[in-house]
Backbone as JSON, one array per atom type, in Angstrom:
{
  "sequence": "XXXXXXXXXXXXXXXXXXXXXXXXXXXXXXXXXXXXXXXXXXXXXXXXXXXXXXXXXXXXXXXXXXXXXXXXXXXXXXXXXXXXXXXXXXXXXXXXXXXXXXXXXXXXXXXXXXXXXXXXXXXXXXXX",
  "N": [[-100.71, 142.34, -33.03], [-98.95, 142.48, -30.03], [-97.69, 141.65, -26.79], [-95.26, 142.58, -26.16], [-92.27, 144.36, -27.13], [-91.48, 144.2, -30.53], [-89.7, 143.25, -33.49], [-90.34, 144.43, -36.78], [-93.08, 145.37, -36.58], [-96.57, 145.28, -37.23], [-99.75, 146.29, -38.67], [-102.36, 144.37, -38.36], [-105.15, 142.51, -39.85], [-106.63, 141.44, -37.78], [-106.01, 143.19, -35.64], [-107.12, 145.57, -36.64], [-109.81, 144.78, -36.74], [-110.27, 144.45, -34.01], [-110.02, 147.12, -33.12], [-112.17, 148.25, -34.54], [-114.26, 146.81, -33.39], [-114.49, 147.94, -30.87], [-116.14, 150.03, -31.22], [-115.35, 152.61, -31.32], [-113.81, 153.29, -33.45], [-113.54, 153.69, -37.0], [-112.45, 151.64, -39.52], [-110.07, 151.01, -42.16], [-109.78, 148.33, -43.96], [-108.16, 147.79, -46.09], [-105.73, 148.73, -45.45], [-104.49, 146.87, -43.91], [-101.74, 144.81, -42.95], [-99.77, 141.97, -43.98], [-99.62, 139.13, -41.8], [-96.98, 137.3, -40.61], [-96.06, 135.68, -38.54], [-96.45, 132.51, -37.4], [-97.96, 131.87, -39.59], [-99.81, 129.74, -41.66], [-99.3, 127.5, -40.1], [-101.23, 126.25, -38.61], [-103.35, 124.77, -36.01], [-101.56, 123.27, -34.59], [-99.35, 124.86, -34.16], [-100.13, 126.47, -32.04], [-100.78, 124.61, -30.09], [-98.63, 122.96, -29.54], [-95.62, 122.41, -27.75], [-93.0, 124.8, -27.93], [-90.33, 124.06, -27.8], [-88.99, 120.91, -28.09], [-88.64, 117.82, -26.16], [-86.09, 116.89, -26.72], [-84.67, 119.15, -26.91], [-84.85, 120.58, -29.3], [-86.26, 122.91, -31.67], [-89.8, 122.95, -32.21], [-90.86, 124.28, -34.36], [-88.68, 125.25, -36.4], [-88.36, 127.46, -38.08], [-89.48, 129.52, -36.72], [-88.87, 129.37, -33.95], [-85.88, 129.01, -31.93], [-82.78, 127.29, -31.36], [-79.41, 126.44, -30.67], [-79.54, 128.28, -27.55], [-78.58, 131.69, -27.64], [-77.43, 131.45, -30.15], [-76.73, 132.78, -33.44], [-78.44, 134.51, -36.05], [-80.6, 135.52, -38.79], [-83.59, 137.47, -38.3], [-87.04, 136.27, -38.35], [-88.3, 137.7, -40.38], [-86.2, 138.69, -41.8], [-85.32, 141.23, -41.17], [-83.37, 142.07, -39.52], [-80.25, 141.36, -37.82], [-79.76, 138.82, -35.4], [-79.9, 137.41, -32.02], [-80.51, 134.26, -30.52], [-83.03, 134.08, -28.23], [-82.1, 136.28, -26.82], [-80.36, 137.82, -24.13], [-79.78, 136.08, -21.88], [-78.85, 135.8, -19.24], [-80.48, 135.67, -17.07], [-82.09, 133.82, -14.55], [-84.72, 131.91, -13.0], [-85.88, 130.42, -10.24], [-88.48, 129.84, -9.7], [-89.69, 129.29, -12.05], [-92.23, 127.78, -13.92], [-92.41, 124.26, -14.41], [-93.39, 123.45, -16.9], [-92.46, 125.39, -18.64], [-89.76, 125.29, -18.48], [-87.77, 124.69, -20.54], [-85.06, 124.3, -21.0], [-83.93, 123.13, -18.84], [-82.54, 124.41, -16.8], [-83.68, 126.59, -15.59], [-83.46, 128.97, -17.05], [-84.51, 132.1, -18.32], [-85.87, 133.47, -21.2], [-85.51, 136.57, -23.06], [-87.99, 137.79, -23.78], [-90.65, 138.21, -21.87], [-93.27, 137.54, -22.37], [-93.46, 135.36, -24.0], [-93.97, 132.73, -23.29], [-91.63, 131.58, -22.54], [-90.46, 130.74, -24.86], [-87.82, 130.54, -27.1], [-86.87, 132.84, -29.57], [-85.49, 134.46, -32.48], [-84.17, 137.45, -31.56], [-83.83, 140.72, -32.6], [-80.71, 142.43, -32.93], [-79.72, 144.32, -34.49], [-80.95, 146.7, -36.82], [-81.36, 146.02, -39.89], [-81.07, 144.9, -43.3], [-81.05, 141.47, -43.57], [-79.63, 138.54, -44.75], [-80.24, 135.16, -45.84], [-77.8, 132.68, -45.18]],
  "CA": [[-100.61, 142.85, -31.69], [-98.1, 141.7, -29.16], [-97.54, 142.23, -25.46], [-93.89, 143.05, -25.98], [-91.65, 145.0, -28.27], [-91.14, 143.24, -31.57], [-89.25, 143.86, -34.73], [-91.31, 144.3, -37.87], [-94.46, 145.51, -36.11], [-97.53, 145.46, -38.32], [-101.17, 146.5, -38.38], [-103.0, 143.2, -38.97], [-106.62, 142.52, -39.95], [-107.13, 141.18, -36.43], [-105.9, 144.43, -34.87], [-108.13, 146.5, -37.16], [-111.12, 144.29, -36.29], [-110.36, 144.77, -32.59], [-110.32, 148.55, -33.02], [-113.54, 148.46, -35.02], [-115.16, 146.19, -32.43], [-114.69, 148.8, -29.71], [-117.15, 151.02, -31.56], [-114.74, 153.94, -31.29], [-113.02, 153.53, -34.66], [-113.87, 153.18, -38.33], [-111.16, 151.19, -40.04], [-109.91, 150.74, -43.58], [-109.12, 147.03, -44.0], [-107.17, 147.75, -47.17], [-104.45, 149.14, -44.86], [-103.95, 145.75, -43.13], [-100.5, 144.24, -43.44], [-99.77, 140.51, -43.79], [-99.05, 138.61, -40.56], [-96.15, 136.14, -40.95], [-95.81, 134.85, -37.36], [-97.35, 131.36, -37.3], [-98.76, 131.74, -40.81], [-99.87, 128.42, -42.29], [-98.87, 126.44, -39.18], [-102.41, 125.59, -38.06], [-103.54, 124.68, -34.56], [-100.36, 122.65, -34.0], [-98.46, 125.94, -33.73], [-100.62, 126.94, -30.74], [-100.98, 123.51, -29.15], [-97.41, 122.19, -29.38], [-94.54, 123.14, -27.08], [-92.07, 125.37, -28.91], [-89.09, 123.3, -27.71], [-89.26, 119.5, -27.8], [-87.87, 117.25, -25.05], [-84.69, 116.73, -27.13], [-84.17, 120.54, -26.97], [-84.9, 121.13, -30.65], [-87.51, 123.65, -31.85], [-90.89, 122.31, -32.95], [-91.0, 125.06, -35.59], [-87.37, 125.89, -36.49], [-88.42, 128.74, -38.79], [-90.0, 130.51, -35.78], [-88.18, 129.26, -32.68], [-84.46, 128.72, -32.18], [-81.84, 126.63, -30.45], [-79.17, 126.63, -29.25], [-79.66, 129.64, -27.04], [-77.52, 132.64, -27.99], [-76.94, 131.31, -31.52], [-76.96, 134.0, -34.21], [-79.06, 134.33, -37.37], [-81.52, 136.59, -39.17], [-84.95, 137.37, -37.75], [-87.99, 135.59, -39.22], [-88.63, 138.56, -41.53], [-84.93, 139.15, -42.37], [-85.22, 142.67, -40.96], [-82.28, 142.36, -38.6], [-79.4, 140.3, -37.32], [-80.35, 138.52, -34.11], [-79.46, 136.35, -31.13], [-81.58, 133.38, -30.05], [-83.43, 134.28, -26.83], [-81.23, 137.37, -26.36], [-80.4, 138.26, -22.73], [-80.02, 134.83, -21.15], [-78.19, 135.71, -17.95], [-81.5, 135.65, -16.02], [-82.72, 132.55, -14.18], [-85.79, 132.06, -12.02], [-86.15, 129.11, -9.65], [-89.93, 129.62, -9.64], [-90.18, 129.05, -13.41], [-93.02, 126.55, -13.98], [-91.75, 123.15, -15.12], [-93.87, 123.4, -18.29], [-91.72, 126.36, -19.44], [-88.33, 125.12, -18.22], [-87.36, 123.92, -21.71], [-83.62, 124.13, -21.05], [-83.56, 122.37, -17.67], [-81.71, 125.16, -15.85], [-84.47, 127.76, -15.17], [-83.15, 130.18, -17.82], [-85.65, 132.83, -18.86], [-85.52, 134.24, -22.39], [-85.73, 138.01, -22.89], [-89.39, 138.19, -23.93], [-91.41, 137.61, -20.77], [-94.61, 137.17, -22.81], [-93.34, 134.33, -25.04], [-94.04, 131.4, -22.65], [-90.23, 131.17, -22.48], [-90.05, 130.2, -26.15], [-86.76, 131.37, -27.68], [-86.9, 133.19, -30.99], [-84.39, 135.38, -32.78], [-84.46, 138.83, -31.18], [-82.86, 141.52, -33.36], [-79.73, 143.31, -32.28], [-79.48, 145.38, -35.46], [-82.03, 146.94, -37.79], [-80.71, 146.0, -41.21], [-81.44, 143.77, -44.13], [-80.27, 140.29, -43.21], [-79.87, 137.53, -45.78], [-79.93, 133.77, -45.51], [-76.45, 132.28, -45.61]],
  "C": [[-99.76, 141.91, -30.86], [-97.95, 142.42, -27.82], [-96.16, 142.81, -25.23], [-93.4, 143.72, -27.25], [-91.25, 143.94, -29.28], [-90.57, 143.96, -32.77], [-90.33, 143.63, -35.78], [-92.76, 144.36, -37.36], [-95.38, 145.81, -37.29], [-98.91, 145.81, -37.77], [-101.9, 145.38, -39.11], [-104.51, 143.39, -39.08], [-107.24, 142.3, -38.58], [-107.12, 142.45, -35.59], [-106.94, 145.45, -35.34], [-109.53, 146.09, -36.72], [-111.34, 144.58, -34.8], [-110.7, 146.24, -32.39], [-111.76, 148.83, -33.42], [-114.56, 147.94, -34.01], [-115.39, 147.02, -31.18], [-115.81, 149.79, -29.94], [-116.6, 152.44, -31.6], [-114.05, 154.29, -32.6], [-113.73, 153.0, -35.9], [-112.54, 152.82, -38.95], [-111.21, 150.96, -41.54], [-109.11, 149.45, -43.7], [-108.1, 146.91, -45.13], [-105.78, 148.15, -46.65], [-103.81, 148.01, -44.03], [-102.69, 145.21, -43.8], [-100.49, 142.74, -43.17], [-99.06, 140.1, -42.5], [-98.28, 137.34, -40.91], [-95.92, 135.2, -39.77], [-96.86, 133.75, -37.26], [-98.17, 131.1, -38.55], [-98.65, 130.33, -41.4], [-99.49, 127.26, -41.38], [-100.03, 125.7, -38.54], [-102.43, 125.54, -36.55], [-102.33, 124.08, -33.87], [-99.4, 123.72, -33.48], [-98.85, 126.45, -32.34], [-100.62, 125.85, -29.67], [-99.74, 122.67, -28.87], [-96.38, 123.03, -28.64], [-93.54, 123.61, -28.13], [-90.74, 124.64, -28.94], [-89.43, 121.87, -27.3], [-88.35, 119.0, -26.67], [-86.4, 117.03, -25.42], [-84.02, 118.09, -27.35], [-84.0, 121.06, -28.4], [-86.22, 121.86, -30.83], [-88.55, 122.84, -32.63], [-91.1, 122.98, -34.3], [-89.72, 125.86, -35.79], [-87.36, 127.21, -37.26], [-88.92, 129.86, -37.88], [-89.25, 130.54, -34.44], [-86.76, 128.79, -32.91], [-83.81, 127.97, -31.04], [-80.56, 126.48, -31.26], [-79.33, 128.09, -28.84], [-78.39, 130.42, -27.35], [-76.88, 132.39, -29.35], [-77.33, 132.57, -32.29], [-77.52, 133.67, -35.59], [-79.86, 135.58, -37.71], [-82.85, 136.4, -38.44], [-85.84, 136.67, -38.77], [-88.26, 136.39, -40.5], [-87.39, 139.13, -42.22], [-84.73, 140.66, -42.22], [-84.12, 143.04, -39.97], [-81.47, 141.13, -38.26], [-79.78, 140.07, -35.86], [-79.63, 137.43, -33.34], [-80.68, 135.56, -30.68], [-81.84, 133.61, -28.57], [-82.69, 135.39, -26.12], [-81.44, 137.76, -24.89], [-80.57, 137.11, -21.76], [-79.34, 134.71, -19.79], [-79.19, 135.59, -16.79], [-82.03, 134.23, -15.81], [-83.78, 132.83, -13.12], [-86.16, 130.68, -11.5], [-87.64, 128.82, -9.55], [-90.54, 129.42, -11.03], [-90.98, 127.75, -13.44], [-92.32, 125.49, -14.83], [-92.15, 123.09, -16.6], [-93.09, 124.35, -19.21], [-90.21, 126.27, -19.22], [-87.74, 124.22, -19.31], [-85.88, 123.54, -21.67], [-83.07, 123.39, -19.84], [-82.74, 123.11, -16.63], [-82.36, 126.48, -15.42], [-84.1, 129.06, -15.88], [-84.44, 130.77, -18.38], [-85.18, 133.62, -20.07], [-85.98, 135.69, -22.21], [-87.19, 138.43, -22.95], [-90.25, 137.49, -22.89], [-92.81, 137.16, -21.17], [-94.6, 136.01, -23.81], [-93.49, 132.91, -24.51], [-92.66, 130.74, -22.62], [-89.75, 130.5, -23.77], [-88.99, 131.1, -26.77], [-86.99, 131.6, -29.17], [-85.79, 134.2, -31.21], [-84.83, 136.81, -32.53], [-83.4, 139.73, -31.82], [-81.93, 142.36, -32.48], [-79.33, 144.44, -33.22], [-80.72, 145.52, -36.33], [-81.38, 147.08, -39.15], [-81.26, 144.84, -42.01], [-80.5, 142.62, -43.8], [-80.61, 139.22, -44.23], [-79.53, 136.14, -45.28], [-78.52, 133.46, -45.98], [-76.45, 130.87, -46.11]]
}
């Protein structure tokens, strides 16, 4: 589950448990799909800033720099730009999320301003 549009959307065990927990649904857990975002990263993935003070990603397989660089998405399901849509700035951006020092806001407003590769095409993308 995510608050924003994402490529490679899945139905995770967590999402099925949430539906079941409402009491309105019976779920089939065999239909759950594997969740790759943050997999195997532990609590550090949640408790560490995505961009370090030297402007490098804490988890380069999930977050990206430099902004507007190009690569494949995490799941190789599309070609992508890092933080796509960077013409927006906000002077009220909290200092904790001003990773780039110039109040730039990445496209996904729900990502705590963490840049990741946002797909621009839906196609198989291979590592180069």
